[in-house]
N, CA, C and O atoms as a GROMACS GRO file, in nm:
protein
  616
    1MET      N    1   0.085  -0.136  -0.001
    1MET     CA    2   0.009   0.005  -0.015
    1MET      C    3   0.084   0.110   0.005
    1MET      O    4   0.168   0.119   0.095
    2ALA      N    5   0.054   0.211  -0.093
    2ALA     CA    6   0.144   0.352  -0.106
    2ALA      C    7   0.124   0.447   0.020
    2ALA      O    8   0.010   0.476   0.058
    3ALA      N    9   0.232   0.491   0.080
    3ALA     CA   10   0.205   0.574   0.181
    3ALA      C   11   0.140   0.716   0.129
    3ALA      O   12   0.181   0.770   0.027
    4ARG      N   13   0.029   0.771   0.212
    4ARG     CA   14  -0.016   0.870   0.149
    4ARG      C   15   0.079   0.994   0.178
    4ARG      O   16   0.135   1.010   0.286
    5ARG      N   17   0.091   1.074   0.079
    5ARG     CA   18   0.175   1.192   0.120
    5ARG      C   19   0.081   1.307   0.178
    5ARG      O   20  -0.035   1.312   0.138
    6ARG      N   21   0.125   1.394   0.265
    6ARG     CA   22   0.046   1.501   0.322
    6ARG      C   23   0.074   1.610   0.220
    6ARG      O   24   0.175   1.614   0.151
    7ARG      N   25  -0.012   1.686   0.218
    7ARG     CA   26  -0.044   1.837   0.134
    7ARG      C   27   0.050   1.935   0.224
    7ARG      O   28   0.051   1.922   0.346
    8ARG      N   29   0.130   2.037   0.157
    8ARG     CA   30   0.189   2.139   0.223
    8ARG      C   31   0.100   2.247   0.242
    8ARG      O   32   0.027   2.299   0.158
    9ASP      N   33   0.114   2.276   0.362
    9ASP     CA   34   0.042   2.412   0.369
    9ASP      C   35   0.102   2.496   0.361
    9ASP      O   36   0.195   2.504   0.442
   10HIS      N   37   0.080   2.624   0.242
   10HIS     CA   38   0.112   2.732   0.198
   10HIS      C   39   0.105   2.845   0.255
   10HIS      O   40   0.170   2.948   0.234
   11SER      N   41   0.009   2.820   0.343
   11SER     CA   42  -0.013   2.966   0.380
   11SER      C   43   0.073   3.012   0.500
   11SER      O   44   0.144   2.938   0.569
   12VAL      N   45   0.053   3.176   0.520
   12VAL     CA   46   0.151   3.215   0.620
   12VAL      C   47   0.082   3.180   0.748
   12VAL      O   48  -0.039   3.197   0.761
   13LYS      N   49   0.164   3.129   0.850
   13LYS     CA   50   0.131   3.092   0.994
   13LYS      C   51   0.175   3.191   1.099
   13LYS      O   52   0.284   3.247   1.101
   14ASP      N   53   0.069   3.207   1.190
   14ASP     CA   54   0.100   3.276   1.282
   14ASP      C   55   0.195   3.263   1.387
   14ASP      O   56   0.250   3.347   1.458
   15HIS      N   57   0.202   3.147   1.380
   15HIS     CA   58   0.270   3.056   1.537
   15HIS      C   59   0.282   3.115   1.668
   15HIS      O   60   0.371   3.086   1.748
   16GLY      N   61   0.182   3.207   1.690
   16GLY     CA   62   0.146   3.240   1.829
   16GLY      C   63   0.224   3.380   1.864
   16GLY      O   64   0.256   3.407   1.980
   17ARG      N   65   0.248   3.461   1.763
   17ARG     CA   66   0.319   3.594   1.780
   17ARG      C   67   0.206   3.687   1.785
   17ARG      O   68   0.227   3.808   1.783
   18GLY      N   69   0.105   3.646   1.791
   18GLY     CA   70  -0.009   3.799   1.766
   18GLY      C   71  -0.007   3.840   1.623
   18GLY      O   72  -0.006   3.771   1.521
   19GLY      N   73  -0.006   3.994   1.646
   19GLY     CA   74  -0.048   4.048   1.515
   19GLY      C   75   0.109   4.151   1.501
   19GLY      O   76   0.107   4.274   1.507
   20ALA      N   77   0.216   4.082   1.485
   20ALA     CA   78   0.338   4.089   1.490
   20ALA      C   79   0.370   4.177   1.331
   20ALA      O   80   0.330   4.125   1.227
   21PRO      N   81   0.434   4.290   1.329
   21PRO     CA   82   0.423   4.376   1.201
   21PRO      C   83   0.485   4.329   1.077
   21PRO      O   84   0.468   4.362   0.959
   22GLU      N   85   0.579   4.223   1.144
   22GLU     CA   86   0.647   4.139   0.986
   22GLU      C   87   0.548   4.043   0.947
   22GLU      O   88   0.541   4.014   0.828
   23THR      N   89   0.446   3.975   1.054
   23THR     CA   90   0.334   3.899   1.011
   23THR      C   91   0.254   3.921   0.935
   23THR      O   92   0.219   3.855   0.837
   24VAL      N   93   0.208   4.046   0.984
   24VAL     CA   94   0.118   4.122   0.898
   24VAL      C   95   0.156   4.184   0.742
   24VAL      O   96   0.079   4.202   0.648
   25TRP      N   97   0.288   4.209   0.750
   25TRP     CA   98   0.335   4.272   0.622
   25TRP      C   99   0.344   4.130   0.541
   25TRP      O  100   0.313   4.143   0.422
   26ARG      N  101   0.384   3.983   0.585
   26ARG     CA  102   0.383   3.886   0.525
   26ARG      C  103   0.241   3.844   0.461
   26ARG      O  104   0.218   3.808   0.346
   27ARG      N  105   0.165   3.857   0.553
   27ARG     CA  106   0.025   3.778   0.521
   27ARG      C  107  -0.030   3.920   0.353
   27ARG      O  108  -0.067   3.902   0.237
   28LEU      N  109  -0.007   4.024   0.426
   28LEU     CA  110  -0.027   4.121   0.280
   28LEU      C  111   0.057   4.095   0.174
   28LEU      O  112  -0.010   4.081   0.072
   29THR      N  113   0.195   4.081   0.151
   29THR     CA  114   0.278   4.051   0.049
   29THR      C  115   0.222   3.926  -0.014
   29THR      O  116   0.182   3.950  -0.128
   30THR      N  117   0.203   3.788   0.024
   30THR     CA  118   0.142   3.678  -0.021
   30THR      C  119   0.028   3.706  -0.060
   30THR      O  120   0.013   3.630  -0.156
   31LEU      N  121  -0.094   3.784  -0.045
   31LEU     CA  122  -0.224   3.828  -0.078
   31LEU      C  123  -0.205   3.878  -0.241
   31LEU      O  124  -0.282   3.839  -0.330
   32ASN      N  125  -0.111   3.953  -0.261
   32ASN     CA  126  -0.085   4.007  -0.400
   32ASN      C  127  -0.010   3.978  -0.463
   32ASN      O  128   0.103   3.978  -0.413
   33ASP      N  129  -0.022   3.941  -0.584
   33ASP     CA  130   0.099   3.877  -0.660
   33ASP      C  131   0.111   3.959  -0.807
   33ASP      O  132   0.017   3.970  -0.886
   34GLN      N  133   0.272   4.025  -0.831
   34GLN     CA  134   0.261   4.127  -0.940
   34GLN      C  135   0.218   4.027  -1.070
   34GLN      O  136   0.222   4.081  -1.180
   35ARG      N  137   0.186   3.917  -1.066
   35ARG     CA  138   0.162   3.829  -1.194
   35ARG      C  139   0.006   3.829  -1.218
   35ARG      O  140  -0.050   3.841  -1.327
   36LYS      N  141  -0.065   3.811  -1.070
   36LYS     CA  142  -0.200   3.861  -1.104
   36LYS      C  143  -0.264   3.935  -1.076
   36LYS      O  144  -0.380   3.900  -1.054
   37ALA      N  145  -0.229   4.074  -1.060
   37ALA     CA  146  -0.270   4.220  -1.027
   37ALA      C  147  -0.341   4.242  -1.152
   37ALA      O  148  -0.464   4.251  -1.155
   38PRO      N  149  -0.267   4.252  -1.256
   38PRO     CA  150  -0.312   4.308  -1.370
   38PRO      C  151  -0.417   4.212  -1.432
   38PRO      O  152  -0.508   4.260  -1.501
   39ALA      N  153  -0.407   4.082  -1.411
   39ALA     CA  154  -0.544   4.036  -1.494
   39ALA      C  155  -0.705   4.057  -1.377
   39ALA      O  156  -0.820   4.068  -1.420
   40LEU      N  157  -0.663   4.057  -1.218
   40LEU     CA  158  -0.754   4.090  -1.162
   40LEU      C  159  -0.818   4.275  -1.170
   40LEU      O  160  -0.930   4.324  -1.161
   41TYR      N  161  -0.701   4.323  -1.187
   41TYR     CA  162  -0.739   4.469  -1.238
   41TYR      C  163  -0.830   4.490  -1.333
   41TYR      O  164  -0.932   4.558  -1.323
   42ALA      N  165  -0.779   4.410  -1.457
   42ALA     CA  166  -0.860   4.392  -1.573
   42ALA      C  167  -1.012   4.380  -1.560
   42ALA      O  168  -1.104   4.450  -1.603
   43LEU      N  169  -1.008   4.276  -1.491
   43LEU     CA  170  -1.145   4.206  -1.452
   43LEU      C  171  -1.238   4.306  -1.363
   43LEU      O  172  -1.352   4.336  -1.400
   44VAL      N  173  -1.184   4.353  -1.248
   44VAL     CA  174  -1.262   4.452  -1.215
   44VAL      C  175  -1.292   4.581  -1.257
   44VAL      O  176  -1.402   4.628  -1.230
   45MET      N  177  -1.186   4.664  -1.339
   45MET     CA  178  -1.244   4.751  -1.444
   45MET      C  179  -1.318   4.724  -1.562
   45MET      O  180  -1.381   4.812  -1.620
   46GLY      N  181  -1.314   4.588  -1.606
   46GLY     CA  182  -1.428   4.564  -1.705
   46GLY      C  183  -1.556   4.522  -1.666
   46GLY      O  184  -1.650   4.509  -1.744
   47VAL      N  185  -1.561   4.497  -1.515
   47VAL     CA  186  -1.721   4.488  -1.487
   47VAL      C  187  -1.754   4.623  -1.414
   47VAL      O  188  -1.863   4.641  -1.361
   48PHE      N  189  -1.652   4.718  -1.414
   48PHE     CA  190  -1.694   4.867  -1.367
   48PHE      C  191  -1.763   4.918  -1.499
   48PHE      O  192  -1.883   4.945  -1.502
   49VAL      N  193  -1.690   4.928  -1.594
   49VAL     CA  194  -1.706   4.998  -1.730
   49VAL      C  195  -1.854   4.945  -1.783
   49VAL      O  196  -1.953   5.010  -1.817
   50ALA      N  197  -1.831   4.812  -1.776
   50ALA     CA  198  -1.953   4.720  -1.846
   50ALA      C  199  -2.081   4.742  -1.777
   50ALA      O  200  -2.183   4.734  -1.845
   51GLY      N  201  -2.093   4.774  -1.620
   51GLY     CA  202  -2.176   4.802  -1.558
   51GLY      C  203  -2.233   4.951  -1.598
   51GLY      O  204  -2.356   4.951  -1.612
   52PHE      N  205  -2.175   5.067  -1.616
   52PHE     CA  206  -2.187   5.189  -1.636
   52PHE      C  207  -2.256   5.169  -1.816
   52PHE      O  208  -2.358   5.224  -1.856
   53ALA      N  209  -2.182   5.093  -1.883
   53ALA     CA  210  -2.187   5.075  -2.046
   53ALA      C  211  -2.348   5.033  -2.060
   53ALA      O  212  -2.433   5.105  -2.112
   54PHE      N  213  -2.368   4.923  -2.013
   54PHE     CA  214  -2.494   4.830  -2.010
   54PHE      C  215  -2.612   4.887  -1.930
   54PHE      O  216  -2.729   4.852  -1.951
   55ALA      N  217  -2.571   4.988  -1.828
   55ALA     CA  218  -2.716   5.012  -1.761
   55ALA      C  219  -2.850   5.094  -1.826
   55ALA      O  220  -2.826   5.204  -1.875
   56ASP      N  221  -2.936   5.064  -1.827
   56ASP     CA  222  -3.038   5.128  -1.857
   56ASP      C  223  -3.077   5.254  -1.812
   56ASP      O  224  -3.106   5.354  -1.878
   57ALA      N  225  -3.076   5.236  -1.688
   57ALA     CA  226  -3.127   5.368  -1.626
   57ALA      C  227  -2.996   5.445  -1.526
   57ALA      O  228  -2.920   5.364  -1.473
   58THR      N  229  -2.979   5.530  -1.511
   58THR     CA  230  -2.855   5.593  -1.421
   58THR      C  231  -2.885   5.551  -1.309
   58THR      O  232  -3.001   5.521  -1.282
   59PRO      N  233  -2.765   5.540  -1.204
   59PRO     CA  234  -2.769   5.444  -1.113
   59PRO      C  235  -2.795   5.552  -0.991
   59PRO      O  236  -2.747   5.664  -1.014
   60PRO      N  237  -2.866   5.537  -0.863
   60PRO     CA  238  -2.870   5.648  -0.769
   60PRO      C  239  -2.733   5.697  -0.733
   60PRO      O  240  -2.634   5.624  -0.740
   61ALA      N  241  -2.729   5.830  -0.692
   61ALA     CA  242  -2.620   5.904  -0.671
   61ALA      C  243  -2.524   5.840  -0.589
   61ALA      O  244  -2.405   5.849  -0.618
   62PHE      N  245  -2.577   5.754  -0.455
   62PHE     CA  246  -2.484   5.696  -0.363
   62PHE      C  247  -2.440   5.547  -0.447
   62PHE      O  248  -2.335   5.494  -0.412
   63VAL      N  249  -2.492   5.507  -0.518
   63VAL     CA  250  -2.437   5.356  -0.597
   63VAL      C  251  -2.328   5.391  -0.677
   63VAL      O  252  -2.232   5.314  -0.690
   64ALA      N  253  -2.335   5.531  -0.747
   64ALA     CA  254  -2.208   5.573  -0.831
   64ALA      C  255  -2.118   5.627  -0.766
   64ALA      O  256  -2.006   5.627  -0.819
   65PHE      N  257  -2.130   5.679  -0.656
   65PHE     CA  258  -2.033   5.742  -0.582
   65PHE      C  259  -1.942   5.615  -0.503
   65PHE      O  260  -1.819   5.601  -0.506
   66ALA      N  261  -2.038   5.531  -0.435
   66ALA     CA  262  -1.954   5.401  -0.384
   66ALA      C  263  -1.867   5.321  -0.504
   66ALA      O  264  -1.750   5.291  -0.480
   67THR      N  265  -1.923   5.292  -0.622
   67THR     CA  266  -1.836   5.234  -0.720
   67THR      C  267  -1.726   5.320  -0.759
   67THR      O  268  -1.618   5.261  -0.771
   68LEU      N  269  -1.727   5.444  -0.782
   68LEU     CA  270  -1.596   5.542  -0.795
   68LEU      C  271  -1.494   5.517  -0.694
   68LEU      O  272  -1.374   5.503  -0.716
   69LEU      N  273  -1.560   5.511  -0.567
   69LEU     CA  274  -1.488   5.483  -0.456
   69LEU      C  275  -1.373   5.368  -0.430
   69LEU      O  276  -1.264   5.364  -0.372
   70PHE      N  277  -1.483   5.249  -0.526
   70PHE     CA  278  -1.423   5.103  -0.497
   70PHE      C  279  -1.337   5.081  -0.629
   70PHE      O  280  -1.265   4.982  -0.634
   71ALA      N  281  -1.341   5.174  -0.741
   71ALA     CA  282  -1.275   5.190  -0.824
   71ALA      C  283  -1.106   5.231  -0.815
   71ALA      O  284  -0.999   5.185  -0.857
   72GLY      N  285  -1.156   5.353  -0.727
   72GLY     CA  286  -1.029   5.401  -0.670
   72GLY      C  287  -0.935   5.318  -0.606
   72GLY      O  288  -0.817   5.312  -0.642
   73ALA      N  289  -0.996   5.236  -0.487
   73ALA     CA  290  -0.905   5.143  -0.394
   73ALA      C  291  -0.851   5.053  -0.492
   73ALA      O  292  -0.736   5.011  -0.476
   74ALA      N  293  -0.934   5.010  -0.612
   74ALA     CA  294  -0.857   4.932  -0.699
   74ALA      C  295  -0.757   4.956  -0.744
   74ALA      O  296  -0.670   4.869  -0.748
   75GLN      N  297  -0.733   5.106  -0.801
   75GLN     CA  298  -0.615   5.146  -0.869
   75GLN      C  299  -0.499   5.191  -0.782
   75GLN      O  300  -0.387   5.216  -0.826
   76ILE      N  301  -0.535   5.200  -0.654
   76ILE     CA  302  -0.433   5.219  -0.536
   76ILE      C  303  -0.367   5.063  -0.518
   76ILE      O  304  -0.246   5.044  -0.518
   77GLY      N  305  -0.468   4.955  -0.505
   77GLY     CA  306  -0.420   4.838  -0.487
   77GLY      C  307  -0.349   4.775  -0.591
   77GLY      O  308  -0.255   4.701  -0.566
   78VAL      N  309  -0.386   4.799  -0.709
   78VAL     CA  310  -0.291   4.745  -0.822
   78VAL      C  311  -0.170   4.773  -0.847
   78VAL      O  312  -0.086   4.697  -0.896
   79GLY      N  313  -0.150   4.914  -0.806
   79GLY     CA  314  -0.015   4.990  -0.777
   79GLY      C  315   0.057   4.966  -0.702
   79GLY      O  316   0.177   4.972  -0.728
   80PHE      N  317   0.004   4.924  -0.559
   80PHE     CA  318   0.070   4.869  -0.459
   80PHE      C  319   0.118   4.725  -0.497
   80PHE      O  320   0.234   4.685  -0.491
   81ALA      N  321   0.020   4.661  -0.533
   81ALA     CA  322   0.033   4.526  -0.572
   81ALA      C  323   0.184   4.475  -0.675
   81ALA      O  324   0.266   4.389  -0.645
   82ILE      N  325   0.183   4.549  -0.782
   82ILE     CA  326   0.272   4.557  -0.873
   82ILE      C  327   0.406   4.610  -0.830
   82ILE      O  328   0.515   4.560  -0.855
   83GLY      N  329   0.379   4.730  -0.758
   83GLY     CA  330   0.522   4.803  -0.733
   83GLY      C  331   0.616   4.842  -0.814
   83GLY      O  332   0.732   4.862  -0.779
   84ARG      N  333   0.577   4.856  -0.914
   84ARG     CA  334   0.681   4.935  -1.028
   84ARG      C  335   0.603   5.024  -1.119
   84ARG      O  336   0.482   5.012  -1.142
   85TRP      N  337   0.681   5.111  -1.168
   85TRP     CA  338   0.626   5.200  -1.274
   85TRP      C  339   0.568   5.159  -1.385
   85TRP      O  340   0.509   5.253  -1.438
   86GLY      N  341   0.561   5.078  -1.433
   86GLY     CA  342   0.492   5.019  -1.585
   86GLY      C  343   0.364   4.985  -1.526
   86GLY      O  344   0.268   4.963  -1.600
   87ALA      N  345   0.353   4.978  -1.400
   87ALA     CA  346   0.187   4.958  -1.371
   87ALA      C  347   0.095   5.121  -1.427
   87ALA      O  348  -0.027   5.129  -1.446
   88LEU      N  349   0.173   5.206  -1.438
   88LEU     CA  350   0.117   5.323  -1.493
   88LEU      C  351   0.035   5.266  -1.615
   88LEU      O  352  -0.086   5.284  -1.604
   89ALA      N  353   0.073   5.204  -1.724
   89ALA     CA  354   0.013   5.130  -1.815
   89ALA      C  355  -0.105   5.069  -1.824
   89ALA      O  356  -0.163   5.047  -1.930
   90LEU      N  357  -0.152   5.035  -1.692
   90LEU     CA  358  -0.284   4.969  -1.687
   90LEU      C  359  -0.384   5.071  -1.684
   90LEU      O  360  -0.503   5.042  -1.695
   91GLY      N  361  -0.339   5.209  -1.670
   91GLY     CA  362  -0.473   5.328  -1.672
   91GLY      C  363  -0.556   5.318  -1.815
   91GLY      O  364  -0.672   5.351  -1.838
   92ALA      N  365  -0.446   5.254  -1.913
   92ALA     CA  366  -0.527   5.255  -2.044
   92ALA      C  367  -0.625   5.110  -2.088
   92ALA      O  368  -0.674   5.060  -2.189
   93VAL      N  369  -0.617   5.086  -1.969
   93VAL     CA  370  -0.712   4.920  -1.954
   93VAL      C  371  -0.887   4.960  -1.984
   93VAL      O  372  -0.966   4.926  -2.073
   94PRO      N  373  -0.899   5.045  -1.868
   94PRO     CA  374  -1.078   5.089  -1.852
   94PRO      C  375  -1.081   5.175  -1.985
   94PRO      O  376  -1.194   5.169  -2.032
   95ILE      N  377  -0.992   5.257  -2.064
   95ILE     CA  378  -0.994   5.318  -2.178
   95ILE      C  379  -1.070   5.223  -2.280
   95ILE      O  380  -1.180   5.243  -2.331
   96LEU      N  381  -0.990   5.120  -2.296
   96LEU     CA  382  -1.000   5.030  -2.404
   96LEU      C  383  -1.140   4.940  -2.377
   96LEU      O  384  -1.210   4.897  -2.468
   97PHE      N  385  -1.167   4.921  -2.242
   97PHE     CA  386  -1.286   4.825  -2.252
   97PHE      C  387  -1.407   4.927  -2.284
   97PHE      O  388  -1.504   4.880  -2.343
   98ALA      N  389  -1.408   5.076  -2.247
   98ALA     CA  390  -1.507   5.166  -2.254
   98ALA      C  391  -1.547   5.189  -2.402
   98ALA      O  392  -1.664   5.206  -2.437
   99VAL      N  393  -1.442   5.189  -2.483
   99VAL     CA  394  -1.459   5.206  -2.645
   99VAL      C  395  -1.499   5.065  -2.695
   99VAL      O  396  -1.578   5.068  -2.790
  100ALA      N  397  -1.460   4.937  -2.650
  100ALA     CA  398  -1.512   4.826  -2.677
  100ALA      C  399  -1.659   4.798  -2.636
  100ALA      O  400  -1.738   4.728  -2.700
  101ALA      N  401  -1.686   4.871  -2.506
  101ALA     CA  402  -1.859   4.838  -2.493
  101ALA      C  403  -1.914   4.889  -2.520
  101ALA      O  404  -2.021   4.832  -2.540
  102ALA      N  405  -1.914   5.047  -2.552
  102ALA     CA  406  -1.981   5.150  -2.584
  102ALA      C  407  -1.982   5.164  -2.705
  102ALA      O  408  -2.095   5.177  -2.751
  103GLY      N  409  -1.892   5.166  -2.784
  103GLY     CA  410  -1.827   5.200  -2.918
  103GLY      C  411  -1.775   5.322  -2.910
  103GLY      O  412  -1.799   5.396  -2.815
  104PRO      N  413  -1.705   5.352  -3.000
  104PRO     CA  414  -1.616   5.511  -3.038
  104PRO      C  415  -1.720   5.631  -3.044
  104PRO      O  416  -1.675   5.738  -3.003
  105GLY      N  417  -1.863   5.630  -3.091
  105GLY     CA  418  -1.920   5.704  -3.076
  105GLY      C  419  -1.981   5.784  -2.957
  105GLY      O  420  -2.016   5.902  -2.952
  106SER      N  421  -1.982   5.688  -2.865
  106SER     CA  422  -2.048   5.684  -2.742
  106SER      C  423  -1.933   5.798  -2.632
  106SER      O  424  -1.811   5.812  -2.647
  107THR      N  425  -2.009   5.854  -2.542
  107THR     CA  426  -1.934   5.968  -2.442
  107THR      C  427  -1.870   5.881  -2.335
  107THR      O  428  -1.798   5.920  -2.243
  108LEU      N  429  -1.904   5.770  -2.359
  108LEU     CA  430  -1.848   5.660  -2.207
  108LEU      C  431  -1.687   5.674  -2.241
  108LEU      O  432  -1.610   5.732  -2.164
  109TRP      N  433  -1.654   5.628  -2.339
  109TRP     CA  434  -1.513   5.653  -2.334
  109TRP      C  435  -1.439   5.765  -2.292
  109TRP      O  436  -1.330   5.761  -2.236
  110THR      N  437  -1.515   5.882  -2.330
  110THR     CA  438  -1.453   6.016  -2.280
  110THR      C  439  -1.427   6.040  -2.185
  110THR      O  440  -1.316   6.081  -2.151
  111THR      N  441  -1.556   6.016  -2.089
  111THR     CA  442  -1.560   6.009  -1.958
  111THR      C  443  -1.477   5.932  -1.878
  111THR      O  444  -1.439   5.979  -1.771
  112VAL      N  445  -1.431   5.784  -1.927
  112VAL     CA  446  -1.357   5.716  -1.865
  112VAL      C  447  -1.230   5.773  -1.878
  112VAL      O  448  -1.172   5.775  -1.770
  113PHE      N  449  -1.167   5.819  -1.970
  113PHE     CA  450  -1.058   5.882  -2.016
  113PHE      C  451  -1.037   5.986  -1.954
  113PHE      O  452  -0.917   5.999  -1.932
  114VAL      N  453  -1.109   6.080  -1.908
  114VAL     CA  454  -1.100   6.214  -1.830
  114VAL      C  455  -1.065   6.168  -1.667
  114VAL      O  456  -0.987   6.226  -1.593
  115LEU      N  457  -1.153   6.039  -1.632
  115LEU     CA  458  -1.174   6.001  -1.507
  115LEU      C  459  -0.999   5.905  -1.498
  115LEU      O  460  -0.938   5.904  -1.391
  116MET      N  461  -0.961   5.855  -1.585
  116MET     CA  462  -0.815   5.816  -1.552
  116MET      C  463  -0.708   5.903  -1.630
  116MET      O  464  -0.591   5.863  -1.634
  117ALA      N  465  -0.745   6.021  -1.694
  117ALA     CA  466  -0.614   6.104  -1.651
  117ALA      C  467  -0.601   6.161  -1.513
  117ALA      O  468  -0.498   6.134  -1.451
  118PHE      N  469  -0.680   6.226  -1.465
  118PHE     CA  470  -0.635   6.307  -1.307
  118PHE      C  471  -0.674   6.177  -1.215
  118PHE      O  472  -0.575   6.116  -1.175
  119PRO      N  473  -0.799   6.126  -1.174
  119PRO     CA  474  -0.777   6.035  -1.042
  119PRO      C  475  -0.711   5.904  -1.061
  119PRO      O  476  -0.645   5.842  -0.977
  120GLY      N  477  -0.740   5.869  -1.187
  120GLY     CA  478  -0.711   5.698  -1.191
  120GLY      C  479  -0.591   5.667  -1.222
  120GLY      O  480  -0.541   5.584  -1.145
  121THR      N  481  -0.521   5.705  -1.310
  121THR     CA  482  -0.362   5.688  -1.326
  121THR      C  483  -0.272   5.746  -1.209
  121THR      O  484  -0.172   5.679  -1.184
  122PRO      N  485  -0.295   5.871  -1.127
  122PRO     CA  486  -0.226   5.922  -1.044
  122PRO      C  487  -0.249   5.842  -0.928
  122PRO      O  488  -0.160   5.843  -0.843
  123LEU      N  489  -0.372   5.757  -0.901
  123LEU     CA  490  -0.419   5.672  -0.757
  123LEU      C  491  -0.332   5.512  -0.793
  123LEU      O  492  -0.305   5.438  -0.698
  124ILE      N  493  -0.302   5.478  -0.915
  124ILE     CA  494  -0.199   5.368  -0.965
  124ILE      C  495  -0.070   5.397  -0.917
  124ILE      O  496  -0.010   5.321  -0.842
  125GLY      N  497  -0.011   5.542  -0.972
  125GLY     CA  498   0.105   5.611  -0.910
  125GLY      C  499   0.121   5.570  -0.752
  125GLY      O  500   0.196   5.491  -0.694
  126ALA      N  501  -0.004   5.675  -0.699
  126ALA     CA  502   0.027   5.665  -0.549
  126ALA      C  503   0.072   5.504  -0.476
  126ALA      O  504   0.170   5.488  -0.403
  127GLY      N  505  -0.029   5.393  -0.518
  127GLY     CA  506  -0.001   5.278  -0.509
  127GLY      C  507   0.170   5.214  -0.525
  127GLY      O  508   0.239   5.149  -0.446
  128VAL      N  509   0.194   5.262  -0.648
  128VAL     CA  510   0.357   5.211  -0.676
  128VAL      C  511   0.443   5.278  -0.587
  128VAL      O  512   0.548   5.222  -0.556
  129HIS      N  513   0.405   5.435  -0.524
  129HIS     CA  514   0.495   5.511  -0.454
  129HIS      C  515   0.479   5.418  -0.303
  129HIS      O  516   0.583   5.391  -0.243
  130LEU      N  517   0.370   5.381  -0.258
  130LEU     CA  518   0.324   5.331  -0.117
  130LEU      C  519   0.397   5.214  -0.103
  130LEU      O  520   0.439   5.195   0.011
  131ARG      N  521   0.434   5.101  -0.213
  131ARG     CA  522   0.477   4.987  -0.205
  131ARG      C  523   0.629   5.019  -0.219
  131ARG      O  524   0.692   4.963  -0.130
  132GLN      N  525   0.711   5.094  -0.306
  132GLN     CA  526   0.837   5.120  -0.296
  132GLN      C  527   0.892   5.185  -0.152
  132GLN      O  528   1.006   5.164  -0.113
  133ARG      N  529   0.766   5.289  -0.056
  133ARG     CA  530   0.827   5.332   0.050
  133ARG      C  531   0.831   5.246   0.183
  133ARG      O  532   0.906   5.261   0.279
  134PHE      N  533   0.716   5.135   0.162
  134PHE     CA  534   0.724   5.022   0.258
  134PHE      C  535   0.814   4.929   0.223
  134PHE      O  536   0.850   4.869   0.324
  135ASP      N  537   0.875   4.883   0.112
  135ASP     CA  538   0.979   4.843   0.084
  135ASP      C  539   1.113   4.897   0.139
  135ASP      O  540   1.205   4.829   0.184
  136GLU      N  541   1.109   5.040   0.125
  136GLU     CA  542   1.234   5.118   0.152
  136GLU      C  543   1.234   5.098   0.286
  136GLU      O  544   1.344   5.073   0.335
  137ARG      N  545   1.106   5.103   0.388
  137ARG     CA  546   1.122   5.104   0.531
  137ARG      C  547   1.130   4.955   0.588
  137ARG      O  548   1.138   4.943   0.711
  138ARG      N  549   1.130   4.821   0.496
  138ARG     CA  550   1.143   4.688   0.523
  138ARG      C  551   1.301   4.677   0.511
  138ARG      O  552   1.348   4.570   0.551
  139ASP      N  553   1.376   4.757   0.470
  139ASP     CA  554   1.512   4.735   0.438
  139ASP      C  555   1.585   4.673   0.555
  139ASP      O  556   1.595   4.741   0.657
  140ASP      N  557   1.639   4.546   0.551
  140ASP     CA  558   1.700   4.497   0.656
  140ASP      C  559   1.851   4.498   0.672
  140ASP      O  560   1.923   4.422   0.738
  141SER      N  561   1.889   4.627   0.575
  141SER     CA  562   2.055   4.621   0.541
  141SER      C  563   2.133   4.702   0.669
  141SER      O  564   2.055   4.768   0.738
  142PRO      N  565   2.242   4.704   0.701
  142PRO     CA  566   2.292   4.780   0.813
  142PRO      C  567   2.290   4.908   0.786
  142PRO      O  568   2.306   4.986   0.879
  143ASP      N  569   2.276   4.945   0.685
  143ASP     CA  570   2.285   5.101   0.657
  143ASP      C  571   2.119   5.172   0.637
  143ASP      O  572   2.089   5.284   0.597
  144ALA      N  573   2.028   5.054   0.681
  144ALA     CA  574   1.923   5.101   0.640
  144ALA      C  575   1.844   5.268   0.741
  144ALA      O  576   1.744   5.334   0.712
  145TRP      N  577   1.936   5.285   0.847
  145TRP     CA  578   1.920   5.444   0.874
  145TRP      C  579   1.919   5.560   0.801
  145TRP      O  580   1.847   5.658   0.818
  146LEU      N  581   2.046   5.534   0.676
  146LEU     CA  582   2.025   5.626   0.595
  146LEU      C  583   1.901   5.656   0.521
  146LEU      O  584   1.895   5.765   0.463
  147TYR      N  585   1.820   5.590   0.516
  147TYR     CA  586   1.680   5.604   0.458
  147TYR      C  587   1.570   5.637   0.541
  147TYR      O  588   1.456   5.605   0.509
  148GLY      N  589   1.601   5.710   0.664
  148GLY     CA  590   1.525   5.743   0.761
  148GLY      C  591   1.485   5.684   0.896
  148GLY      O  592   1.432   5.739   0.992
  149GLU      N  593   1.526   5.547   0.878
  149GLU     CA  594   1.530   5.476   0.997
  149GLU      C  595   1.596   5.522   1.156
  149GLU      O  596   1.692   5.599   1.167
  150GLU      N  597   1.546   5.480   1.236
  150GLU     CA  598   1.597   5.521   1.380
  150GLU      C  599   1.742   5.391   1.384
  150GLU      O  600   1.709   5.273   1.371
  151PRO      N  601   1.852   5.416   1.397
  151PRO     CA  602   1.933   5.306   1.442
  151PRO      C  603   1.917   5.226   1.565
  151PRO      O  604   1.978   5.122   1.592
  152GLY      N  605   1.823   5.289   1.641
  152GLY     CA  606   1.756   5.207   1.772
  152GLY      C  607   1.671   5.109   1.741
  152GLY      O  608   1.681   4.998   1.794
  153ASN      N  609   1.568   5.142   1.645
  153ASN     CA  610   1.466   5.066   1.578
  153ASN      C  611   1.504   4.921   1.503
  153ASN      O  612   1.422   4.829   1.498
  154LEU      N  613   1.623   4.914   1.452
  154LEU     CA  614   1.668   4.816   1.356
  154LEU      C  615   1.665   4.678   1.444
  154LEU      O  616   1.699   4.571   1.393
   0.00000   0.00000   0.00000
């Protein structure tokens, strides 16, 4: 009889340390993946644009506001998940979806273009900046104090 193989648990374990900052950091960095983030962002933005393109009636103001806030959080999240300035190119994804969903004669794609020019793409950049700032703060090298860390906190 063949021995049963145990499945490996790839989750991040706490090991009784409570909410130590490095445990929280490891959980955050294992949830987001640089390879999955663009596809997830494209899916979220596709649903977002299609929801506005195929809606028969104007949504209530609160629903539209909450949807725009969620889209902003998704843009900050994708910038943080990727962590490289090349993520700014993802700002074109919702525009392409708007042209494909509503057609080039629609005003939807111009509205999405304006929304991506000011709040959208800068929010992706803010996420990238936050990721680089957190990575800089997590520097374990002996000269980390040069980046603003106090020598006693290392």
